[in-house]
Biotite code that builds the C-alpha atoms (Angstrom):
import biotite.structure as struc

atoms = struc.array([
    struc.Atom([4.907, -22.784, 134.310], chain_id="A", res_id=1, res_name="UNK", atom_name="CA", element="C"),
    struc.Atom([3.886, -22.573, 130.662], chain_id="A", res_id=2, res_name="UNK", atom_name="CA", element="C"),
    struc.Atom([5.786, -25.749, 129.811], chain_id="A", res_id=3, res_name="UNK", atom_name="CA", element="C"),
    struc.Atom([4.206, -27.552, 132.762], chain_id="A", res_id=4, res_name="UNK", atom_name="CA", element="C"),
    struc.Atom([0.668, -26.629, 131.689], chain_id="A", res_id=5, res_name="UNK", atom_name="CA", element="C"),
    struc.Atom([1.289, -27.749, 128.119], chain_id="A", res_id=6, res_name="UNK", atom_name="CA", element="C"),
    struc.Atom([2.815, -31.002, 129.368], chain_id="A", res_id=7, res_name="UNK", atom_name="CA", element="C"),
    struc.Atom([-0.308, -31.701, 131.405], chain_id="A", res_id=8, res_name="UNK", atom_name="CA", element="C"),
    struc.Atom([-2.516, -31.134, 128.370], chain_id="A", res_id=9, res_name="UNK", atom_name="CA", element="C"),
    struc.Atom([-0.398, -33.417, 126.197], chain_id="A", res_id=10, res_name="UNK", atom_name="CA", element="C"),
    struc.Atom([-0.342, -36.130, 128.882], chain_id="A", res_id=11, res_name="UNK", atom_name="CA", element="C"),
    struc.Atom([-4.124, -35.982, 129.123], chain_id="A", res_id=12, res_name="UNK", atom_name="CA", element="C"),
    struc.Atom([-4.435, -36.346, 125.367], chain_id="A", res_id=13, res_name="UNK", atom_name="CA", element="C"),
    struc.Atom([-2.099, -39.343, 125.290], chain_id="A", res_id=14, res_name="UNK", atom_name="CA", element="C"),
    struc.Atom([-4.030, -40.995, 128.108], chain_id="A", res_id=15, res_name="UNK", atom_name="CA", element="C"),
    struc.Atom([-7.326, -40.527, 126.281], chain_id="A", res_id=16, res_name="UNK", atom_name="CA", element="C"),
    struc.Atom([-5.852, -41.967, 123.077], chain_id="A", res_id=17, res_name="UNK", atom_name="CA", element="C"),
    struc.Atom([-4.439, -44.942, 124.958], chain_id="A", res_id=18, res_name="UNK", atom_name="CA", element="C"),
    struc.Atom([-7.604, -45.857, 126.863], chain_id="A", res_id=19, res_name="UNK", atom_name="CA", element="C"),
    struc.Atom([-9.623, -48.057, 124.519], chain_id="A", res_id=20, res_name="UNK", atom_name="CA", element="C"),
    struc.Atom([-12.960, -49.665, 125.178], chain_id="A", res_id=21, res_name="UNK", atom_name="CA", element="C"),
    struc.Atom([-12.937, -53.468, 125.199], chain_id="A", res_id=22, res_name="UNK", atom_name="CA", element="C"),
    struc.Atom([-15.071, -55.101, 122.512], chain_id="A", res_id=23, res_name="UNK", atom_name="CA", element="C"),
    struc.Atom([-16.573, -58.574, 122.446], chain_id="A", res_id=24, res_name="UNK", atom_name="CA", element="C"),
    struc.Atom([-15.366, -60.632, 119.466], chain_id="A", res_id=25, res_name="UNK", atom_name="CA", element="C"),
    struc.Atom([-18.445, -62.839, 119.103], chain_id="A", res_id=26, res_name="UNK", atom_name="CA", element="C"),
    struc.Atom([-21.430, -60.548, 119.490], chain_id="A", res_id=27, res_name="UNK", atom_name="CA", element="C"),
    struc.Atom([-24.365, -62.814, 118.661], chain_id="A", res_id=28, res_name="UNK", atom_name="CA", element="C"),
    struc.Atom([-25.508, -66.020, 116.967], chain_id="A", res_id=29, res_name="UNK", atom_name="CA", element="C"),
    struc.Atom([-29.062, -67.004, 116.112], chain_id="A", res_id=30, res_name="UNK", atom_name="CA", element="C"),
    struc.Atom([-31.069, -70.003, 114.938], chain_id="A", res_id=31, res_name="UNK", atom_name="CA", element="C"),
    struc.Atom([-28.776, -72.502, 116.647], chain_id="A", res_id=32, res_name="UNK", atom_name="CA", element="C"),
    struc.Atom([-29.018, -75.959, 118.209], chain_id="A", res_id=33, res_name="UNK", atom_name="CA", element="C"),
    struc.Atom([-27.393, -76.950, 121.487], chain_id="A", res_id=34, res_name="UNK", atom_name="CA", element="C"),
    struc.Atom([-25.571, -80.116, 122.415], chain_id="A", res_id=35, res_name="UNK", atom_name="CA", element="C"),
    struc.Atom([-22.779, -81.501, 124.523], chain_id="A", res_id=36, res_name="UNK", atom_name="CA", element="C"),
    struc.Atom([-19.355, -83.008, 124.101], chain_id="A", res_id=37, res_name="UNK", atom_name="CA", element="C"),
    struc.Atom([-17.254, -85.711, 125.722], chain_id="A", res_id=38, res_name="UNK", atom_name="CA", element="C"),
    struc.Atom([-13.742, -84.419, 126.376], chain_id="A", res_id=39, res_name="UNK", atom_name="CA", element="C"),
    struc.Atom([-13.574, -82.318, 123.246], chain_id="A", res_id=40, res_name="UNK", atom_name="CA", element="C"),
    struc.Atom([-12.160, -78.963, 122.300], chain_id="A", res_id=41, res_name="UNK", atom_name="CA", element="C"),
    struc.Atom([-14.717, -76.991, 120.314], chain_id="A", res_id=42, res_name="UNK", atom_name="CA", element="C"),
    struc.Atom([-14.641, -73.501, 118.886], chain_id="A", res_id=43, res_name="UNK", atom_name="CA", element="C"),
    struc.Atom([-14.261, -71.470, 115.749], chain_id="A", res_id=44, res_name="UNK", atom_name="CA", element="C"),
    struc.Atom([-11.700, -70.090, 113.359], chain_id="A", res_id=45, res_name="UNK", atom_name="CA", element="C"),
    struc.Atom([-11.480, -66.355, 112.753], chain_id="A", res_id=46, res_name="UNK", atom_name="CA", element="C"),
    struc.Atom([-9.428, -63.739, 110.950], chain_id="A", res_id=47, res_name="UNK", atom_name="CA", element="C"),
    struc.Atom([-8.239, -60.326, 112.126], chain_id="A", res_id=48, res_name="UNK", atom_name="CA", element="C"),
    struc.Atom([-8.015, -57.448, 109.675], chain_id="A", res_id=49, res_name="UNK", atom_name="CA", element="C"),
    struc.Atom([-5.885, -55.399, 112.093], chain_id="A", res_id=50, res_name="UNK", atom_name="CA", element="C"),
    struc.Atom([-3.890, -55.884, 115.275], chain_id="A", res_id=51, res_name="UNK", atom_name="CA", element="C"),
    struc.Atom([-5.813, -56.184, 118.547], chain_id="A", res_id=52, res_name="UNK", atom_name="CA", element="C"),
    struc.Atom([-4.975, -56.727, 122.214], chain_id="A", res_id=53, res_name="UNK", atom_name="CA", element="C"),
    struc.Atom([-6.819, -59.648, 123.818], chain_id="A", res_id=54, res_name="UNK", atom_name="CA", element="C"),
    struc.Atom([-7.797, -58.822, 127.416], chain_id="A", res_id=55, res_name="UNK", atom_name="CA", element="C"),
    struc.Atom([-10.360, -61.499, 128.382], chain_id="A", res_id=56, res_name="UNK", atom_name="CA", element="C"),
    struc.Atom([-11.378, -65.025, 127.416], chain_id="A", res_id=57, res_name="UNK", atom_name="CA", element="C"),
    struc.Atom([-14.943, -66.204, 127.870], chain_id="A", res_id=58, res_name="UNK", atom_name="CA", element="C"),
    struc.Atom([-17.497, -68.958, 127.497], chain_id="A", res_id=59, res_name="UNK", atom_name="CA", element="C"),
    struc.Atom([-21.178, -68.978, 126.574], chain_id="A", res_id=60, res_name="UNK", atom_name="CA", element="C"),
    struc.Atom([-23.438, -69.866, 129.497], chain_id="A", res_id=61, res_name="UNK", atom_name="CA", element="C"),
    struc.Atom([-26.535, -71.652, 128.229], chain_id="A", res_id=62, res_name="UNK", atom_name="CA", element="C"),
    struc.Atom([-29.424, -70.571, 130.441], chain_id="A", res_id=63, res_name="UNK", atom_name="CA", element="C"),
    struc.Atom([-27.347, -67.735, 131.943], chain_id="A", res_id=64, res_name="UNK", atom_name="CA", element="C"),
    struc.Atom([-27.480, -69.490, 135.304], chain_id="A", res_id=65, res_name="UNK", atom_name="CA", element="C"),
    struc.Atom([-23.805, -70.184, 135.946], chain_id="A", res_id=66, res_name="UNK", atom_name="CA", element="C"),
    struc.Atom([-21.412, -72.770, 134.534], chain_id="A", res_id=67, res_name="UNK", atom_name="CA", element="C"),
    struc.Atom([-21.410, -76.285, 135.925], chain_id="A", res_id=68, res_name="UNK", atom_name="CA", element="C"),
    struc.Atom([-17.710, -76.816, 135.216], chain_id="A", res_id=69, res_name="UNK", atom_name="CA", element="C"),
    struc.Atom([-14.583, -74.761, 134.640], chain_id="A", res_id=70, res_name="UNK", atom_name="CA", element="C"),
    struc.Atom([-13.362, -74.615, 131.030], chain_id="A", res_id=71, res_name="UNK", atom_name="CA", element="C"),
    struc.Atom([-9.925, -74.016, 129.568], chain_id="A", res_id=72, res_name="UNK", atom_name="CA", element="C"),
    struc.Atom([-10.139, -71.520, 126.669], chain_id="A", res_id=73, res_name="UNK", atom_name="CA", element="C"),
    struc.Atom([-7.237, -71.070, 124.243], chain_id="A", res_id=74, res_name="UNK", atom_name="CA", element="C"),
    struc.Atom([-6.423, -69.018, 121.149], chain_id="A", res_id=75, res_name="UNK", atom_name="CA", element="C"),
    struc.Atom([-3.987, -70.762, 118.795], chain_id="A", res_id=76, res_name="UNK", atom_name="CA", element="C"),
    struc.Atom([-1.977, -69.709, 115.791], chain_id="A", res_id=77, res_name="UNK", atom_name="CA", element="C"),
    struc.Atom([-2.802, -71.660, 112.620], chain_id="A", res_id=78, res_name="UNK", atom_name="CA", element="C"),
    struc.Atom([0.627, -71.823, 110.986], chain_id="A", res_id=79, res_name="UNK", atom_name="CA", element="C"),
    struc.Atom([2.877, -74.857, 110.678], chain_id="A", res_id=80, res_name="UNK", atom_name="CA", element="C"),
    struc.Atom([3.472, -74.719, 114.429], chain_id="A", res_id=81, res_name="UNK", atom_name="CA", element="C"),
    struc.Atom([0.221, -74.505, 116.408], chain_id="A", res_id=82, res_name="UNK", atom_name="CA", element="C"),
    struc.Atom([1.148, -72.168, 119.254], chain_id="A", res_id=83, res_name="UNK", atom_name="CA", element="C"),
    struc.Atom([-1.006, -71.452, 122.290], chain_id="A", res_id=84, res_name="UNK", atom_name="CA", element="C"),
    struc.Atom([-1.036, -67.654, 122.161], chain_id="A", res_id=85, res_name="UNK", atom_name="CA", element="C"),
    struc.Atom([-3.620, -66.795, 124.831], chain_id="A", res_id=86, res_name="UNK", atom_name="CA", element="C"),
    struc.Atom([-5.000, -69.127, 127.475], chain_id="A", res_id=87, res_name="UNK", atom_name="CA", element="C"),
    struc.Atom([-7.181, -68.930, 130.559], chain_id="A", res_id=88, res_name="UNK", atom_name="CA", element="C"),
    struc.Atom([-9.610, -70.997, 132.596], chain_id="A", res_id=89, res_name="UNK", atom_name="CA", element="C"),
    struc.Atom([-13.168, -69.716, 132.899], chain_id="A", res_id=90, res_name="UNK", atom_name="CA", element="C"),
    struc.Atom([-14.314, -70.775, 136.375], chain_id="A", res_id=91, res_name="UNK", atom_name="CA", element="C"),
    struc.Atom([-17.512, -72.598, 137.175], chain_id="A", res_id=92, res_name="UNK", atom_name="CA", element="C"),
    struc.Atom([-20.439, -70.788, 138.750], chain_id="A", res_id=93, res_name="UNK", atom_name="CA", element="C"),
    struc.Atom([-21.300, -67.152, 138.241], chain_id="A", res_id=94, res_name="UNK", atom_name="CA", element="C"),
    struc.Atom([-24.226, -64.942, 139.160], chain_id="A", res_id=95, res_name="UNK", atom_name="CA", element="C"),
    struc.Atom([-27.434, -65.572, 137.169], chain_id="A", res_id=96, res_name="UNK", atom_name="CA", element="C"),
    struc.Atom([-28.327, -63.263, 134.319], chain_id="A", res_id=97, res_name="UNK", atom_name="CA", element="C"),
    struc.Atom([-25.200, -63.178, 132.155], chain_id="A", res_id=98, res_name="UNK", atom_name="CA", element="C"),
    struc.Atom([-24.938, -65.181, 128.927], chain_id="A", res_id=99, res_name="UNK", atom_name="CA", element="C"),
    struc.Atom([-21.138, -64.909, 128.946], chain_id="A", res_id=100, res_name="UNK", atom_name="CA", element="C"),
    struc.Atom([-18.609, -65.775, 131.640], chain_id="A", res_id=101, res_name="UNK", atom_name="CA", element="C"),
    struc.Atom([-15.211, -64.100, 131.480], chain_id="A", res_id=102, res_name="UNK", atom_name="CA", element="C"),
    struc.Atom([-11.710, -64.437, 132.873], chain_id="A", res_id=103, res_name="UNK", atom_name="CA", element="C"),
    struc.Atom([-9.031, -61.751, 132.674], chain_id="A", res_id=104, res_name="UNK", atom_name="CA", element="C"),
    struc.Atom([-5.831, -62.745, 130.862], chain_id="A", res_id=105, res_name="UNK", atom_name="CA", element="C"),
    struc.Atom([-2.451, -61.116, 130.366], chain_id="A", res_id=106, res_name="UNK", atom_name="CA", element="C"),
    struc.Atom([-2.976, -58.543, 127.585], chain_id="A", res_id=107, res_name="UNK", atom_name="CA", element="C"),
    struc.Atom([-1.710, -60.176, 124.395], chain_id="A", res_id=108, res_name="UNK", atom_name="CA", element="C"),
    struc.Atom([-1.339, -58.574, 120.983], chain_id="A", res_id=109, res_name="UNK", atom_name="CA", element="C"),
    struc.Atom([-2.543, -60.536, 117.954], chain_id="A", res_id=110, res_name="UNK", atom_name="CA", element="C"),
    struc.Atom([-1.402, -59.357, 114.530], chain_id="A", res_id=111, res_name="UNK", atom_name="CA", element="C"),
    struc.Atom([-3.634, -59.494, 111.436], chain_id="A", res_id=112, res_name="UNK", atom_name="CA", element="C"),
    struc.Atom([-4.053, -63.110, 110.373], chain_id="A", res_id=113, res_name="UNK", atom_name="CA", element="C"),
    struc.Atom([-5.952, -66.341, 111.000], chain_id="A", res_id=114, res_name="UNK", atom_name="CA", element="C"),
    struc.Atom([-6.484, -67.912, 114.426], chain_id="A", res_id=115, res_name="UNK", atom_name="CA", element="C"),
    struc.Atom([-8.540, -70.577, 116.174], chain_id="A", res_id=116, res_name="UNK", atom_name="CA", element="C"),
    struc.Atom([-10.227, -70.278, 119.559], chain_id="A", res_id=117, res_name="UNK", atom_name="CA", element="C"),
    struc.Atom([-11.367, -73.375, 121.429], chain_id="A", res_id=118, res_name="UNK", atom_name="CA", element="C"),
    struc.Atom([-12.812, -74.376, 124.786], chain_id="A", res_id=119, res_name="UNK", atom_name="CA", element="C"),
    struc.Atom([-12.359, -77.721, 126.493], chain_id="A", res_id=120, res_name="UNK", atom_name="CA", element="C"),
    struc.Atom([-15.624, -79.430, 127.434], chain_id="A", res_id=121, res_name="UNK", atom_name="CA", element="C"),
    struc.Atom([-14.613, -82.096, 129.961], chain_id="A", res_id=122, res_name="UNK", atom_name="CA", element="C"),
    struc.Atom([-17.874, -84.075, 130.055], chain_id="A", res_id=123, res_name="UNK", atom_name="CA", element="C"),
    struc.Atom([-21.235, -84.036, 128.346], chain_id="A", res_id=124, res_name="UNK", atom_name="CA", element="C"),
    struc.Atom([-22.655, -86.317, 125.688], chain_id="A", res_id=125, res_name="UNK", atom_name="CA", element="C"),
    struc.Atom([-25.077, -86.104, 122.794], chain_id="A", res_id=126, res_name="UNK", atom_name="CA", element="C"),
    struc.Atom([-27.972, -84.967, 124.984], chain_id="A", res_id=127, res_name="UNK", atom_name="CA", element="C"),
    struc.Atom([-26.469, -83.425, 128.102], chain_id="A", res_id=128, res_name="UNK", atom_name="CA", element="C"),
    struc.Atom([-28.510, -82.547, 131.125], chain_id="A", res_id=129, res_name="UNK", atom_name="CA", element="C"),
    struc.Atom([-28.171, -78.725, 131.354], chain_id="A", res_id=130, res_name="UNK", atom_name="CA", element="C"),
    struc.Atom([-28.381, -78.959, 135.131], chain_id="A", res_id=131, res_name="UNK", atom_name="CA", element="C"),
    struc.Atom([-25.199, -81.066, 135.145], chain_id="A", res_id=132, res_name="UNK", atom_name="CA", element="C"),
    struc.Atom([-23.331, -80.366, 131.903], chain_id="A", res_id=133, res_name="UNK", atom_name="CA", element="C"),
    struc.Atom([-22.534, -77.171, 130.016], chain_id="A", res_id=134, res_name="UNK", atom_name="CA", element="C"),
    struc.Atom([-23.998, -76.969, 126.531], chain_id="A", res_id=135, res_name="UNK", atom_name="CA", element="C"),
    struc.Atom([-22.469, -75.602, 123.362], chain_id="A", res_id=136, res_name="UNK", atom_name="CA", element="C"),
    struc.Atom([-24.235, -73.977, 120.388], chain_id="A", res_id=137, res_name="UNK", atom_name="CA", element="C"),
    struc.Atom([-23.850, -75.087, 116.782], chain_id="A", res_id=138, res_name="UNK", atom_name="CA", element="C"),
    struc.Atom([-25.580, -75.098, 113.391], chain_id="A", res_id=139, res_name="UNK", atom_name="CA", element="C"),
    struc.Atom([-26.398, -71.405, 113.757], chain_id="A", res_id=140, res_name="UNK", atom_name="CA", element="C"),
    struc.Atom([-28.176, -69.534, 110.972], chain_id="A", res_id=141, res_name="UNK", atom_name="CA", element="C"),
    struc.Atom([-26.310, -66.272, 111.528], chain_id="A", res_id=142, res_name="UNK", atom_name="CA", element="C"),
    struc.Atom([-23.140, -65.173, 113.306], chain_id="A", res_id=143, res_name="UNK", atom_name="CA", element="C"),
    struc.Atom([-22.283, -61.582, 114.225], chain_id="A", res_id=144, res_name="UNK", atom_name="CA", element="C"),
    struc.Atom([-18.738, -60.552, 115.109], chain_id="A", res_id=145, res_name="UNK", atom_name="CA", element="C"),
    struc.Atom([-17.240, -57.228, 116.122], chain_id="A", res_id=146, res_name="UNK", atom_name="CA", element="C"),
    struc.Atom([-14.868, -54.821, 114.368], chain_id="A", res_id=147, res_name="UNK", atom_name="CA", element="C"),
    struc.Atom([-11.838, -56.501, 112.775], chain_id="A", res_id=148, res_name="UNK", atom_name="CA", element="C"),
    struc.Atom([-12.943, -60.025, 113.760], chain_id="A", res_id=149, res_name="UNK", atom_name="CA", element="C"),
    struc.Atom([-14.432, -62.206, 111.002], chain_id="A", res_id=150, res_name="UNK", atom_name="CA", element="C"),
    struc.Atom([-15.864, -65.688, 111.593], chain_id="A", res_id=151, res_name="UNK", atom_name="CA", element="C"),
    struc.Atom([-14.494, -68.387, 109.247], chain_id="A", res_id=152, res_name="UNK", atom_name="CA", element="C"),
    struc.Atom([-15.634, -71.887, 110.272], chain_id="A", res_id=153, res_name="UNK", atom_name="CA", element="C"),
    struc.Atom([-16.340, -74.319, 113.108], chain_id="A", res_id=154, res_name="UNK", atom_name="CA", element="C"),
    struc.Atom([-13.415, -76.298, 114.537], chain_id="A", res_id=155, res_name="UNK", atom_name="CA", element="C"),
    struc.Atom([-13.079, -79.217, 116.939], chain_id="A", res_id=156, res_name="UNK", atom_name="CA", element="C"),
    struc.Atom([-10.919, -82.126, 118.059], chain_id="A", res_id=157, res_name="UNK", atom_name="CA", element="C"),
    struc.Atom([-11.711, -85.179, 120.197], chain_id="A", res_id=158, res_name="UNK", atom_name="CA", element="C"),
    struc.Atom([-9.137, -84.237, 122.823], chain_id="A", res_id=159, res_name="UNK", atom_name="CA", element="C"),
    struc.Atom([-7.910, -81.215, 124.762], chain_id="A", res_id=160, res_name="UNK", atom_name="CA", element="C"),
    struc.Atom([-5.465, -80.183, 122.024], chain_id="A", res_id=161, res_name="UNK", atom_name="CA", element="C"),
    struc.Atom([-5.506, -77.912, 118.965], chain_id="A", res_id=162, res_name="UNK", atom_name="CA", element="C"),
    struc.Atom([-8.912, -78.123, 117.201], chain_id="A", res_id=163, res_name="UNK", atom_name="CA", element="C"),
    struc.Atom([-7.649, -79.373, 113.844], chain_id="A", res_id=164, res_name="UNK", atom_name="CA", element="C"),
    struc.Atom([-10.921, -80.638, 112.331], chain_id="A", res_id=165, res_name="UNK", atom_name="CA", element="C"),
    struc.Atom([-13.982, -78.996, 110.790], chain_id="A", res_id=166, res_name="UNK", atom_name="CA", element="C"),
    struc.Atom([-17.445, -80.538, 110.657], chain_id="A", res_id=167, res_name="UNK", atom_name="CA", element="C"),
    struc.Atom([-19.276, -79.447, 107.494], chain_id="A", res_id=168, res_name="UNK", atom_name="CA", element="C"),
    struc.Atom([-17.651, -76.017, 106.906], chain_id="A", res_id=169, res_name="UNK", atom_name="CA", element="C"),
    struc.Atom([-20.996, -74.447, 106.016], chain_id="A", res_id=170, res_name="UNK", atom_name="CA", element="C"),
    struc.Atom([-22.345, -75.231, 109.496], chain_id="A", res_id=171, res_name="UNK", atom_name="CA", element="C"),
    struc.Atom([-21.717, -72.283, 111.808], chain_id="A", res_id=172, res_name="UNK", atom_name="CA", element="C"),
    struc.Atom([-20.343, -73.160, 115.247], chain_id="A", res_id=173, res_name="UNK", atom_name="CA", element="C"),
    struc.Atom([-19.125, -73.888, 117.865], chain_id="A", res_id=174, res_name="UNK", atom_name="CA", element="C"),
    struc.Atom([-20.135, -71.255, 120.435], chain_id="A", res_id=175, res_name="UNK", atom_name="CA", element="C"),
    struc.Atom([-18.632, -71.748, 122.975], chain_id="A", res_id=176, res_name="UNK", atom_name="CA", element="C"),
    struc.Atom([-15.568, -69.765, 123.476], chain_id="A", res_id=177, res_name="UNK", atom_name="CA", element="C"),
    struc.Atom([-15.219, -66.021, 123.034], chain_id="A", res_id=178, res_name="UNK", atom_name="CA", element="C"),
    struc.Atom([-12.774, -63.197, 123.749], chain_id="A", res_id=179, res_name="UNK", atom_name="CA", element="C"),
    struc.Atom([-12.665, -59.488, 124.447], chain_id="A", res_id=180, res_name="UNK", atom_name="CA", element="C"),
    struc.Atom([-10.155, -57.180, 122.811], chain_id="A", res_id=181, res_name="UNK", atom_name="CA", element="C"),
    struc.Atom([-9.023, -53.591, 122.393], chain_id="A", res_id=182, res_name="UNK", atom_name="CA", element="C"),
    struc.Atom([-8.162, -52.069, 119.034], chain_id="A", res_id=183, res_name="UNK", atom_name="CA", element="C"),
    struc.Atom([-4.587, -50.903, 118.597], chain_id="A", res_id=184, res_name="UNK", atom_name="CA", element="C"),
    struc.Atom([-5.745, -48.483, 115.906], chain_id="A", res_id=185, res_name="UNK", atom_name="CA", element="C"),
    struc.Atom([-8.107, -45.988, 117.628], chain_id="A", res_id=186, res_name="UNK", atom_name="CA", element="C"),
    struc.Atom([-11.226, -44.806, 115.875], chain_id="A", res_id=187, res_name="UNK", atom_name="CA", element="C"),
    struc.Atom([-10.878, -41.397, 114.137], chain_id="A", res_id=188, res_name="UNK", atom_name="CA", element="C"),
    struc.Atom([-13.124, -39.706, 116.687], chain_id="A", res_id=189, res_name="UNK", atom_name="CA", element="C"),
    struc.Atom([-10.985, -40.979, 119.568], chain_id="A", res_id=190, res_name="UNK", atom_name="CA", element="C"),
    struc.Atom([-7.898, -39.464, 117.969], chain_id="A", res_id=191, res_name="UNK", atom_name="CA", element="C"),
    struc.Atom([-9.474, -36.136, 117.072], chain_id="A", res_id=192, res_name="UNK", atom_name="CA", element="C"),
    struc.Atom([-11.092, -35.474, 120.453], chain_id="A", res_id=193, res_name="UNK", atom_name="CA", element="C"),
    struc.Atom([-7.888, -35.340, 122.550], chain_id="A", res_id=194, res_name="UNK", atom_name="CA", element="C"),
    struc.Atom([-6.208, -33.173, 119.902], chain_id="A", res_id=195, res_name="UNK", atom_name="CA", element="C"),
    struc.Atom([-9.105, -30.724, 119.986], chain_id="A", res_id=196, res_name="UNK", atom_name="CA", element="C"),
    struc.Atom([-8.954, -30.654, 123.782], chain_id="A", res_id=197, res_name="UNK", atom_name="CA", element="C"),
    struc.Atom([-5.229, -29.859, 123.704], chain_id="A", res_id=198, res_name="UNK", atom_name="CA", element="C"),
    struc.Atom([-5.659, -27.108, 121.114], chain_id="A", res_id=199, res_name="UNK", atom_name="CA", element="C"),
    struc.Atom([-8.616, -25.575, 122.928], chain_id="A", res_id=200, res_name="UNK", atom_name="CA", element="C"),
    struc.Atom([-6.880, -25.718, 126.290], chain_id="A", res_id=201, res_name="UNK", atom_name="CA", element="C"),
    struc.Atom([-3.669, -24.228, 124.945], chain_id="A", res_id=202, res_name="UNK", atom_name="CA", element="C"),
    struc.Atom([-5.568, -21.441, 123.181], chain_id="A", res_id=203, res_name="UNK", atom_name="CA", element="C"),
    struc.Atom([-7.480, -20.560, 126.352], chain_id="A", res_id=204, res_name="UNK", atom_name="CA", element="C"),
    struc.Atom([-4.308, -20.602, 128.432], chain_id="A", res_id=205, res_name="UNK", atom_name="CA", element="C"),
    struc.Atom([-2.464, -18.259, 126.065], chain_id="A", res_id=206, res_name="UNK", atom_name="CA", element="C"),
    struc.Atom([-5.397, -15.840, 125.886], chain_id="A", res_id=207, res_name="UNK", atom_name="CA", element="C"),
    struc.Atom([-5.474, -15.619, 129.664], chain_id="A", res_id=208, res_name="UNK", atom_name="CA", element="C"),
    struc.Atom([-1.720, -15.027, 129.795], chain_id="A", res_id=209, res_name="UNK", atom_name="CA", element="C"),
    struc.Atom([-1.989, -12.146, 127.336], chain_id="A", res_id=210, res_name="UNK", atom_name="CA", element="C"),
    struc.Atom([-4.531, -10.245, 129.457], chain_id="A", res_id=211, res_name="UNK", atom_name="CA", element="C"),
])
């Protein structure tokens, strides 16, 4: 009985350590312009300072009124071989009120390093009609990312392939694509809390047994 009770406490602690809250990689961008694209892949390069698990891919919804088209979103490696590491299609539509549209993907671990995320914009143009085409943001003044994610530069290509080019590296863009992730390294508080629960529970159990 004693072993069973301790096992339950340990299992609870492990579960609490393993359940991480998903974070949004691209948190905010301000002072931007919007435009369109004609069959282009647009996005941004980023670095990771620690390993993360990607759980969702997303796309910015200008006007927060639903997407006019579905968009393929991909995270690539940036080494000699450009590998599609995570991929998903964000569907068109969506209930009004949300600036981001998300699709669940197979949880994928990304190690510390440099990556590029891009979204395919099938139609658009220099001055797209927002009621028909989905806009993308660029030339932002500030960019805010979350946790181990650090923005590097804008990237694009005039096709649906790996976004190999950069337009004026100092210009912040293209937003666009986004992703959600979970940290593999839990925050100190998340580690300490389950341990304290186990110790407290075990102490209480032993005190009751001694009475």
